[in-house]
PALUM-113198 format. One record per residue: residue in one letter; x, y, z of N, C-alpha, C in turn. Coordinates in steps of 0.1 Angstrom, whole numbers, plus 5000, padded with zeros to 4 digits. Layout:
N
> aa neast nnorth nup caeast canorth caup ceast cnorth cup
> A X Y Z X Y Z X Y Z
...
end
This chain:
335
> aa neast nnorth nup caeast canorth caup ceast cnorth cup
> M 1382 4810 9150 1377 4805 9163 1362 4800 9161
> E 1359 4788 9164 1346 4783 9163 1337 4787 9174
> Y 1324 4789 9171 1314 4793 9181 1306 4781 9184
> K 1305 4776 9196 1298 4764 9200 1286 4768 9208
> I 1274 4762 9204 1262 4765 9212 1262 4755 9224
> G 1258 4761 9236 1257 4753 9247 1244 4744 9247
> K 1244 4733 9254 1232 4724 9254 1220 4730 9261
> D 1223 4740 9270 1212 4746 9277 1209 4760 9271
> A 1213 4762 9259 1210 4776 9253 1195 4779 9253
> R 1192 4791 9256 1178 4795 9257 1174 4802 9243
> C 1162 4799 9239 1157 4804 9226 1147 4815 9228
> A 1147 4824 9218 1136 4835 9217 1133 4836 9202
> V 1120 4840 9200 1115 4842 9186 1111 4857 9185
> I 1115 4862 9173 1111 4876 9169 1101 4875 9159
> G 1089 4880 9162 1078 4880 9152 1065 4874 9158
> Y 1054 4877 9153 1041 4872 9158 1032 4867 9148
> G 1037 4865 9135 1028 4860 9125 1026 4845 9125
> S 1021 4839 9115 1018 4825 9115 1031 4816 9116
> W 1041 4819 9109 1054 4811 9110 1060 4813 9124
> A 1061 4825 9129 1066 4827 9143 1058 4819 9153
> T 1045 4819 9151 1036 4812 9161 1038 4797 9160
> A 1040 4792 9148 1043 4777 9146 1056 4773 9152
> I 1066 4782 9150 1079 4779 9156 1079 4779 9171
> V 1072 4789 9177 1071 4789 9192 1064 4776 9197
> K 1054 4771 9189 1047 4759 9193 1057 4747 9193
> L 1066 4747 9183 1075 4736 9182 1085 4737 9194
> L 1090 4749 9197 1099 4750 9208 1093 4747 9222
> E 1081 4750 9223 1074 4749 9236 1075 4736 9243
> S 1075 4725 9235 1076 4712 9240 1089 4708 9245
> N 1100 4715 9240 1114 4711 9244 1121 4721 9253
> E 1115 4733 9255 1121 4743 9262 1114 4746 9275
> T 1121 4749 9286 1115 4753 9298 1107 4766 9297
> K 1113 4775 9289 1106 4788 9287 1111 4794 9273
> V 1102 4799 9265 1106 4804 9252 1103 4819 9252
> G 1114 4827 9250 1112 4841 9249 1105 4845 9236
> W 1097 4855 9236 1089 4858 9224 1087 4873 9223
> Y 1093 4879 9213 1091 4894 9211 1078 4896 9202
> V 1068 4902 9208 1055 4905 9202 1052 4919 9204
> R 1053 4927 9193 1051 4941 9194 1036 4946 9192
> N 1028 4936 9189 1013 4939 9187 1006 4938 9200
> Q 1000 4948 9206 0995 4948 9219 0983 4938 9220
> E 0975 4937 9210 0963 4928 9210 0968 4913 9211
> V 0978 4910 9203 0984 4896 9203 0991 4893 9216
> L 0999 4903 9221 1006 4901 9233 0997 4899 9245
> T 0986 4907 9246 0977 4905 9258 0970 4891 9257
> S 0966 4887 9245 0959 4874 9244 0969 4863 9247
> L 0981 4864 9243 0991 4853 9246 0993 4852 9261
> I 0995 4863 9267 0997 4863 9282 0985 4858 9290
> E 0973 4862 9286 0961 4859 9293 0955 4845 9290
> S 0956 4842 9277 0949 4829 9273 0957 4819 9265
> G 0969 4823 9262 0978 4814 9254 0973 4812 9240
> H 0967 4822 9234 0963 4822 9220 0968 4834 9212
> N 0971 4832 9199 0974 4843 9190 0961 4846 9183
> P 0954 4857 9186 0941 4859 9179 0941 4863 9165
> R 0953 4866 9159 0954 4870 9145 0959 4859 9136
> Y 0968 4850 9141 0974 4840 9133 0973 4827 9140
> L 0969 4816 9133 0968 4803 9139 0961 4803 9152
> S 0949 4810 9152 0942 4812 9165 0937 4800 9172
> D 0937 4788 9165 0933 4776 9171 0945 4769 9179
> V 0957 4774 9177 0969 4768 9184 0969 4773 9199
> E 0970 4764 9208 0970 4767 9222 0984 4766 9228
> F 0988 4776 9236 1001 4775 9242 0999 4774 9258
> D 1009 4767 9263 1010 4766 9278 1017 4779 9283
> T 1009 4788 9289 1014 4801 9293 1026 4800 9302
> S 1028 4789 9309 1039 4788 9318 1052 4785 9311
> R 1051 4782 9298 1063 4779 9290 1067 4789 9279
> I 1059 4800 9278 1062 4810 9269 1063 4823 9277
> D 1072 4832 9272 1074 4845 9278 1073 4856 9268
> P 1061 4860 9264 1059 4870 9254 1062 4884 9261
> S 1067 4893 9253 1071 4906 9257 1072 4916 9246
> D 1069 4928 9248 1071 4939 9238 1084 4946 9240
> D 1092 4941 9249 1106 4947 9252 1116 4939 9245
> L 1120 4943 9233 1130 4936 9225 1143 4934 9232
> N 1148 4944 9239 1161 4942 9245 1160 4932 9256
> K 1149 4931 9264 1148 4921 9274 1148 4907 9268
> V 1140 4905 9257 1139 4892 9250 1153 4888 9245
> V 1160 4897 9239 1173 4893 9234 1183 4891 9245
> T 1183 4899 9255 1193 4897 9266 1191 4884 9273
> E 1179 4879 9274 1176 4867 9282 1178 4854 9273
> A 1181 4855 9261 1182 4844 9252 1196 4842 9247
> D 1200 4830 9242 1212 4827 9236 1211 4825 9221
> I 1199 4820 9217 1196 4817 9203 1184 4826 9199
> I 1186 4835 9190 1175 4843 9185 1170 4839 9172
> I 1157 4836 9171 1151 4831 9158 1143 4842 9152
> L 1147 4846 9140 1140 4857 9133 1129 4851 9125
> A 1116 4855 9127 1105 4849 9120 1094 4860 9117
> C 1099 4872 9113 1090 4882 9109 1092 4884 9094
> P 1082 4890 9087 1085 4892 9072 1097 4900 9070
> S 1105 4897 9059 1117 4903 9057 1116 4918 9054
> A 1104 4922 9049 1102 4937 9046 1101 4945 9059
> Y 1098 4938 9070 1096 4945 9083 1108 4943 9092
> L 1118 4935 9088 1129 4931 9097 1135 4943 9104
> K 1139 4953 9095 1146 4965 9101 1137 4972 9111
> N 1124 4973 9108 1115 4979 9117 1114 4972 9130
> F 1113 4958 9129 1112 4950 9141 1125 4952 9150
> L 1136 4953 9144 1149 4954 9152 1153 4968 9155
> E 1145 4978 9151 1149 4992 9154 1151 4995 9168
> P 1143 4989 9178 1144 4993 9192 1157 4986 9198
> L 1164 4978 9191 1175 4970 9197 1187 4979 9201
> T 1191 4978 9213 1203 4986 9217 1213 4976 9223
> V 1210 4964 9226 1220 4954 9231 1227 4948 9220
> S 1239 4943 9222 1246 4936 9211 1241 4922 9208
> L 1243 4919 9195 1239 4905 9191 1252 4896 9189
> C 1263 4902 9192 1276 4895 9189 1279 4883 9197
> D 1272 4881 9209 1274 4869 9217 1262 4860 9215
> K 1253 4863 9205 1241 4854 9203 1243 4846 9190
> F 1235 4835 9189 1234 4828 9177 1221 4832 9170
> I 1222 4836 9158 1210 4842 9151 1206 4832 9140
> I 1193 4828 9141 1187 4819 9131 1177 4826 9123
> S 1178 4826 9110 1168 4832 9101 1158 4821 9097
> A 1145 4823 9101 1134 4815 9096 1126 4823 9086
> I 1132 4833 9080 1126 4842 9071 1129 4838 9057
> K 1119 4836 9049 1121 4832 9035 1120 4844 9026
> G 1128 4853 9028 1127 4866 9020 1140 4873 9020
> I 1140 4885 9013 1152 4893 9012 1149 4907 9018
> V 1159 4914 9023 1157 4927 9029 1157 4937 9018
> P 1145 4943 9016 1143 4953 9005 1153 4965 9008
> D 1156 4972 8997 1165 4984 8997 1179 4980 9000
> N 1182 4971 9009 1196 4967 9012 1200 4956 9002
> Y 1191 4950 8995 1194 4939 8985 1203 4928 8991
> Q 1200 4924 9003 1207 4914 9010 1198 4904 9016
> T 1203 4891 9017 1195 4881 9024 1195 4885 9039
> V 1187 4878 9047 1187 4881 9061 1200 4878 9068
> V 1206 4867 9064 1219 4863 9070 1230 4874 9066
> E 1230 4878 9054 1239 4889 9050 1237 4902 9057
> Y 1224 4905 9059 1220 4918 9066 1225 4918 9080
> I 1222 4907 9087 1226 4906 9101 1241 4906 9103
> H 1248 4900 9094 1263 4900 9094 1268 4914 9092
> N 1263 4920 9082 1269 4933 9078 1264 4945 9088
> T 1252 4944 9093 1246 4955 9101 1250 4953 9116
> Y 1250 4941 9121 1252 4939 9135 1266 4933 9138
> G 1274 4930 9128 1287 4924 9131 1287 4910 9136
> V 1277 4903 9133 1276 4889 9138 1284 4880 9128
> S 1292 4872 9133 1300 4863 9125 1291 4853 9118
> F 1295 4849 9105 1288 4838 9098 1288 4825 9106
> K 1297 4823 9115 1298 4811 9123 1287 4812 9134
> Q 1281 4823 9136 1270 4825 9146 1256 4828 9139
> L 1256 4824 9126 1244 4826 9119 1239 4813 9112
> G 1226 4811 9112 1220 4799 9106 1207 4802 9099
> V 1201 4791 9093 1189 4792 9086 1180 4780 9090
> F 1167 4782 9093 1158 4771 9096 1147 4772 9085
> T 1146 4761 9077 1138 4762 9065 1133 4748 9060
> G 1127 4748 9049 1122 4736 9043 1108 4738 9038
> P 1102 4728 9031 1089 4729 9025 1079 4728 9036
> S 1075 4739 9042 1068 4739 9055 1058 4751 9056
> H 1046 4749 9054 1036 4759 9057 1032 4759 9072
> A 1032 4770 9078 1029 4772 9092 1016 4764 9096
> E 1006 4765 9088 0993 4759 9091 0995 4744 9094
> E 1003 4737 9086 1005 4723 9088 1015 4719 9099
> V 1026 4727 9100 1035 4725 9111 1029 4726 9125
> S 1021 4737 9126 1015 4740 9139 1004 4729 9143
> R 0999 4722 9133 0989 4712 9136 0995 4697 9136
> G 1008 4696 9136 1014 4683 9137 1014 4675 9125
> R 1012 4681 9113 1013 4674 9101 1028 4671 9097
> L 1031 4659 9093 1045 4655 9090 1052 4665 9081
> S 1063 4671 9085 1070 4681 9078 1085 4678 9079
> Y 1092 4681 9068 1107 4679 9067 1114 4693 9066
> L 1122 4695 9077 1128 4708 9078 1143 4706 9079
> T 1150 4717 9075 1165 4717 9075 1171 4728 9083
> V 1181 4724 9091 1188 4734 9099 1202 4736 9092
> V 1205 4749 9089 1217 4752 9082 1227 4760 9090
> C 1239 4756 9093 1249 4764 9100 1262 4760 9093
> T 1272 4769 9096 1286 4765 9090 1292 4754 9098
> D 1287 4751 9110 1292 4740 9119 1281 4731 9121
> L 1282 4718 9116 1271 4708 9118 1268 4705 9132
> D 1278 4706 9141 1275 4703 9155 1265 4713 9161
> N 1267 4726 9157 1257 4736 9161 1243 4734 9155
> A 1243 4730 9142 1231 4727 9135 1223 4716 9143
> H 1230 4705 9147 1224 4694 9154 1218 4699 9168
> L 1226 4707 9175 1221 4712 9188 1209 4721 9186
> I 1208 4729 9176 1196 4737 9173 1185 4728 9169
> G 1188 4717 9161 1178 4708 9157 1171 4701 9169
> Q 1178 4699 9180 1172 4693 9191 1161 4701 9197
> K 1162 4714 9195 1152 4724 9200 1138 4721 9193
> F 1139 4716 9181 1126 4715 9173 1122 4700 9172
> T 1129 4691 9179 1126 4677 9178 1112 4674 9183
> C 1104 4667 9174 1091 4662 9178 1086 4652 9168
> P 1076 4643 9171 1073 4632 9161 1069 4637 9147
> S 1064 4649 9146 1059 4653 9133 1070 4661 9125
> I 1082 4663 9130 1092 4670 9123 1104 4661 9120
> H 1107 4659 9107 1119 4652 9103 1130 4662 9099
> L 1141 4661 9106 1152 4671 9104 1163 4666 9096
> S 1169 4675 9088 1181 4673 9081 1190 4685 9083
> Y 1203 4684 9079 1213 4694 9083 1222 4697 9071
> S 1226 4709 9070 1234 4714 9059 1244 4725 9064
> T 1254 4727 9056 1264 4739 9058 1262 4749 9047
> D 1253 4747 9038 1252 4756 9026 1243 4768 9029
> L 1248 4777 9037 1241 4789 9041 1237 4797 9029
> Y 1246 4799 9020 1243 4808 9008 1232 4801 8999
> G 1235 4789 8995 1226 4783 8986 1212 4781 8990
> I 1211 4776 9003 1197 4773 9008 1190 4786 9011
> E 1196 4796 9016 1189 4809 9018 1184 4815 9005
> Y 1193 4815 8995 1188 4820 8982 1177 4812 8976
> A 1177 4799 8978 1167 4790 8973 1153 4794 8979
> T 1154 4797 8993 1141 4801 8999 1136 4814 8994
> I 1144 4822 8989 1140 4835 8983 1135 4833 8969
> L 1143 4826 8961 1139 4824 8946 1126 4817 8945
> K 1123 4807 8953 1111 4799 8951 1099 4807 8952
> N 1099 4818 8959 1087 4827 8960 1084 4834 8947
> I 1095 4838 8940 1093 4844 8927 1087 4834 8917
> Y 1092 4822 8918 1086 4812 8908 1072 4808 8912
> A 1068 4808 8925 1055 4806 8928 1045 4817 8923
> L 1050 4829 8923 1043 4840 8917 1040 4837 8902
> A 1050 4832 8895 1049 4829 8881 1039 4818 8879
> V 1039 4808 8887 1029 4797 8886 1015 4802 8889
> G 1013 4811 8899 1000 4816 8902 0995 4824 8890
> M 1004 4832 8884 1000 4840 8872 0995 4830 8861
> A 1002 4819 8859 0999 4810 8848 0985 4804 8851
> V 0983 4800 8863 0970 4794 8867 0959 4804 8864
> G 0961 4816 8869 0951 4827 8867 0948 4830 8852
> L 0958 4828 8844 0957 4831 8830 0950 4819 8822
> G 0949 4808 8829 0942 4797 8823 0951 4786 8817
> Y 0964 4786 8820 0973 4776 8815 0970 4763 8823
> G 0972 4751 8817 0969 4739 8823 0980 4732 8830
> D 0978 4720 8835 0988 4712 8843 1000 4709 8835
> N 0998 4706 8822 1009 4703 8813 1020 4714 8813
> F 1015 4726 8811 1024 4738 8811 1030 4741 8825
> L 1021 4739 8835 1026 4742 8849 1038 4733 8852
> A 1038 4720 8848 1049 4711 8850 1061 4716 8843
> V 1060 4721 8831 1072 4727 8824 1077 4739 8831
> L 1068 4748 8835 1071 4760 8842 1079 4758 8855
> I 1074 4748 8863 1080 4745 8876 1094 4738 8874
> S 1095 4729 8864 1108 4722 8862 1118 4732 8856
> N 1114 4742 8848 1123 4752 8843 1127 4761 8855
> S 1118 4764 8864 1121 4772 8875 1131 4766 8884
> A 1130 4753 8886 1140 4745 8894 1154 4746 8887
> V 1154 4745 8874 1167 4747 8867 1173 4761 8868
> E 1164 4771 8867 1168 4785 8868 1173 4788 8882
> M 1167 4783 8892 1171 4785 8906 1185 4779 8908
> T 1187 4766 8903 1200 4760 8905 1210 4767 8897
> R 1207 4772 8885 1217 4780 8877 1222 4792 8885
> F 1212 4799 8891 1216 4812 8898 1225 4808 8910
> I 1221 4798 8918 1229 4795 8930 1243 4790 8926
> E 1243 4781 8916 1256 4775 8913 1266 4785 8906
> E 1260 4794 8898 1269 4804 8891 1273 4815 8900
> S 1265 4819 8909 1268 4830 8918 1277 4826 8930
> Y 1275 4813 8934 1284 4808 8945 1286 4793 8944
> P 1296 4789 8936 1298 4775 8934 1301 4768 8948
> H 1295 4756 8949 1297 4749 8962 1292 4735 8960
> E 1297 4725 8968 1292 4712 8966 1279 4710 8973
> R 1268 4709 8965 1254 4709 8970 1246 4701 8961
> N 1234 4696 8966 1225 4689 8958 1211 4696 8958
> T 1208 4704 8948 1196 4712 8948 1184 4704 8945
> Q 1185 4691 8945 1173 4682 8943 1166 4678 8956
> V 1173 4681 8967 1167 4677 8980 1157 4687 8985
> S 1150 4684 8996 1138 4691 9000 1141 4706 9004
> A 1152 4709 9009 1155 4723 9013 1155 4732 9001
> Y 1158 4727 8989 1158 4735 8977 1146 4732 8969
> L 1145 4720 8963 1135 4716 8954 1121 4714 8961
> G 1121 4708 8972 1109 4706 8980 1102 4719 8983
> D 1110 4728 8988 1104 4741 8992 1098 4748 8979
> L 1105 4747 8968 1100 4753 8956 1087 4747 8952
> L 1086 4734 8953 1074 4727 8948 1062 4730 8957
> V 1064 4730 8970 1052 4732 8979 1047 4747 8977
> T 1056 4756 8975 1053 4770 8974 1045 4772 8960
> C 1049 4764 8950 1042 4766 8937 1028 4760 8937
> Y 1026 4749 8944 1013 4742 8943 1003 4743 8955
> S 1008 4747 8967 1000 4747 8979 0989 4758 8979
> V 0978 4754 8985 0967 4764 8987 0971 4774 8997
> Y 0981 4771 9006 0985 4780 9016 0995 4790 9011
> S 1000 4789 8999 1011 4797 8993 1006 4811 8991
> R 1012 4821 8998 1008 4835 8996 1013 4840 8983
> N 1025 4836 8978 1030 4840 8966 1023 4835 8954
> R 1019 4822 8955 1010 4817 8944 0997 4825 8943
> R 0991 4828 8955 0979 4835 8955 0980 4849 8949
> L 0991 4856 8952 0993 4869 8946 0994 4868 8931
> G 1002 4858 8926 1002 4856 8912 0989 4853 8906
> L 0981 4845 8913 0968 4841 8908 0959 4853 8906
> L 0959 4862 8916 0951 4874 8915 0955 4883 8903
> I 0968 4884 8901 0973 4891 8889 0969 4885 8876
> G 0970 4871 8876 0966 4864 8864 0951 4865 8861
> H 0943 4867 8871 0929 4869 8870 0925 4883 8865
> G 0935 4892 8864 0933 4905 8859 0934 4916 8869
> C 0937 4913 8881 0939 4924 8891 0952 4932 8888
> T 0952 4945 8891 0964 4952 8890 0973 4947 8901
> V 0986 4950 8900 0995 4946 8911 0991 4953 8924
> K 0988 4965 8923 0985 4973 8935 0972 4967 8942
> S 0962 4964 8934 0950 4959 8940 0952 4945 8945
> A 0960 4937 8938 0963 4923 8943 0971 4923 8956
> L 0980 4933 8958 0987 4934 8970 0978 4938 8981
> N 0968 4947 8978 0958 4951 8988 0949 4940 8992
> E 0947 4930 8984 0939 4919 8987 0945 4909 8996
> M 0958 4909 8997 0966 4900 9005 0965 4903 9020
> T 0962 4893 9028 0962 4895 9042 0975 4893 9049
> M 0984 4886 9042 0998 4884 9047 1008 4888 9036
> V 1020 4890 9040 1031 4894 9031 1034 4883 9021
> A 1035 4886 9009 1040 4877 8998 1054 4881 8995
> E 1064 4874 9001 1078 4877 9000 1083 4878 8986
> G 1077 4871 8976 1081 4871 8963 1081 4885 8956
> Y 1071 4894 8961 1070 4907 8955 1083 4915 8957
> F 1089 4915 8969 1101 4922 8972 1113 4914 8966
> A 1113 4901 8966 1123 4893 8961 1126 4895 8946
> A 1115 4897 8938 1117 4899 8924 1125 4911 8921
> D 1123 4922 8928 1131 4934 8926 1146 4932 8931
> C 1147 4926 8942 1160 4924 8948 1169 4915 8940
> I 1163 4904 8936 1171 4894 8928 1175 4900 8915
> R 1167 4908 8909 1170 4914 8896 1182 4924 8898
> H 1182 4931 8909 1193 4941 8913 1206 4933 8915
> I 1205 4922 8923 1217 4914 8926 1222 4908 8913
> N 1213 4904 8904 1218 4897 8892 1225 4906 8882
> T 1224 4919 8884 1231 4928 8875 1246 4926 8877
> R 1251 4921 8888 1265 4917 8891 1269 4904 8884
> H 1259 4895 8883 1263 4881 8878 1259 4879 8864
> Q 1248 4886 8859 1243 4884 8845 1240 4870 8842
> I 1233 4863 8851 1229 4850 8849 1215 4850 8842
> D 1214 4840 8832 1201 4839 8825 1190 4835 8834
> M 1180 4844 8836 1168 4841 8845 1155 4846 8838
> P 1151 4840 8827 1139 4845 8820 1126 4845 8829
> I 1125 4835 8837 1112 4834 8845 1112 4846 8856
> A 1123 4847 8863 1124 4858 8873 1123 4872 8866
> E 1128 4873 8854 1127 4886 8847 1112 4889 8843
> M 1105 4878 8839 1091 4880 8835 1083 4885 8847
> V 1085 4879 8859 1078 4883 8871 1082 4897 8874
> Y 1094 4901 8873 1098 4915 8876 1091 4924 8867
> D 1091 4921 8854 1084 4930 8844 1070 4933 8848
> V 1063 4922 8852 1048 4923 8855 1046 4931 8868
> L 1055 4928 8878 1053 4935 8891 1057 4949 8891
> Y 1068 4952 8884 1074 4966 8886 1074 4974 8873
> K 1071 4969 8862 1072 4976 8849 1058 4977 8843
> R 1048 4972 8850 1034 4973 8846 1032 4965 8833
> A 1040 4955 8830 1038 4948 8818 1026 4939 8819
> S 1020 4935 8808 1009 4926 8807 1013 4912 8811
> A 1006 4906 8821 1009 4893 8825 1007 4883 8814
> R 0996 4885 8807 0993 4876 8795 1004 4877 8785
> K 1008 4889 8781 1018 4890 8770 1031 4885 8775
> K 1035 4888 8787 1048 4883 8792 1049 4868 8794
> M 1038 4862 8798 1037 4847 8799 1038 4841 8785
> Q 1031 4847 8775 1032 4842 8762 1046 4842 8757
> E 1053 4853 8759 1067 4854 8755 1076 4844 8762
> L 1073 4842 8775 1081 4832 8782 1079 4818 8777
> T 1067 4814 8772 1065 4801 8767 1075 4797 8756
> T 1080 4807 8749 1090 4804 8738 1104 4801 8743
> K 1106 4804 8756 1120 4803 8762 1121 4790 8770
> L 1110 4783 8773 1111 4772 8782 1113 4759 8773
> I 1118 4749 8780 1121 4736 8773 1115 4725 8781
end
């Protein structure tokens, strides 16, 4: 039985970071009211009183009559039909801990580019397995898109992924605006894993930059990363897909070279000589690639797919291996 989204479906966002803030800003222009679960009291008070998030994208202004921030998760979920998850994957379980109402009659969209630590599952897999939500009621909202640019109306190309393209198009209407170019896909598995893997490769690129490697090598490292990402996706879940389009390759590229990339910055700090612990402490926002490196290695024990770049990042992050030595070893495996 297919699940169809109604044209008047109400939206709510879970999370209060930069990406959640940017998503609410997109929804604001198309929705009468946007539900918003904000568990931080400082942020919640500021949004209600002045329409600003004081911690993330503080220059973005909201029409307070069109947003409904609340620290009551069950209220936010109950009053919405489409729930958009936009908190860091490492904190997803904690964010959803107060939930007592069912999600089975909701459509859940993951805007999280990460994997659920300890469970070794993508967000879509976790919501399906933990809350009994059908894959037909699950989707992904992604693309090469840093929150800083999306929130300021810089042209961005985003992809809505659902098993039913009609649902994907209805969700896409919620985000329609002049600065957003939308595409649609049914490849839930491939695109979600691409959003996870690209963070690992951005860490590798950051390490290389910090170690002093030049543009010539970075081009080789990124192109090999694209091949490795495609190999993992194709061998673990064969499907008719084109991993050269923006939802896969574009997202990888922007995460590897952008100054906004948290994962690239974490790798850069390590490449410059910081210990992993001190580099993580330097970060003001979550670098999803740190958790992804461990989870992907665990998942790949089932598949045994050749992933030398991901393995290198794992060794540096979790086995205290020398970034310089591991990068030098990696150079002999690239083509």
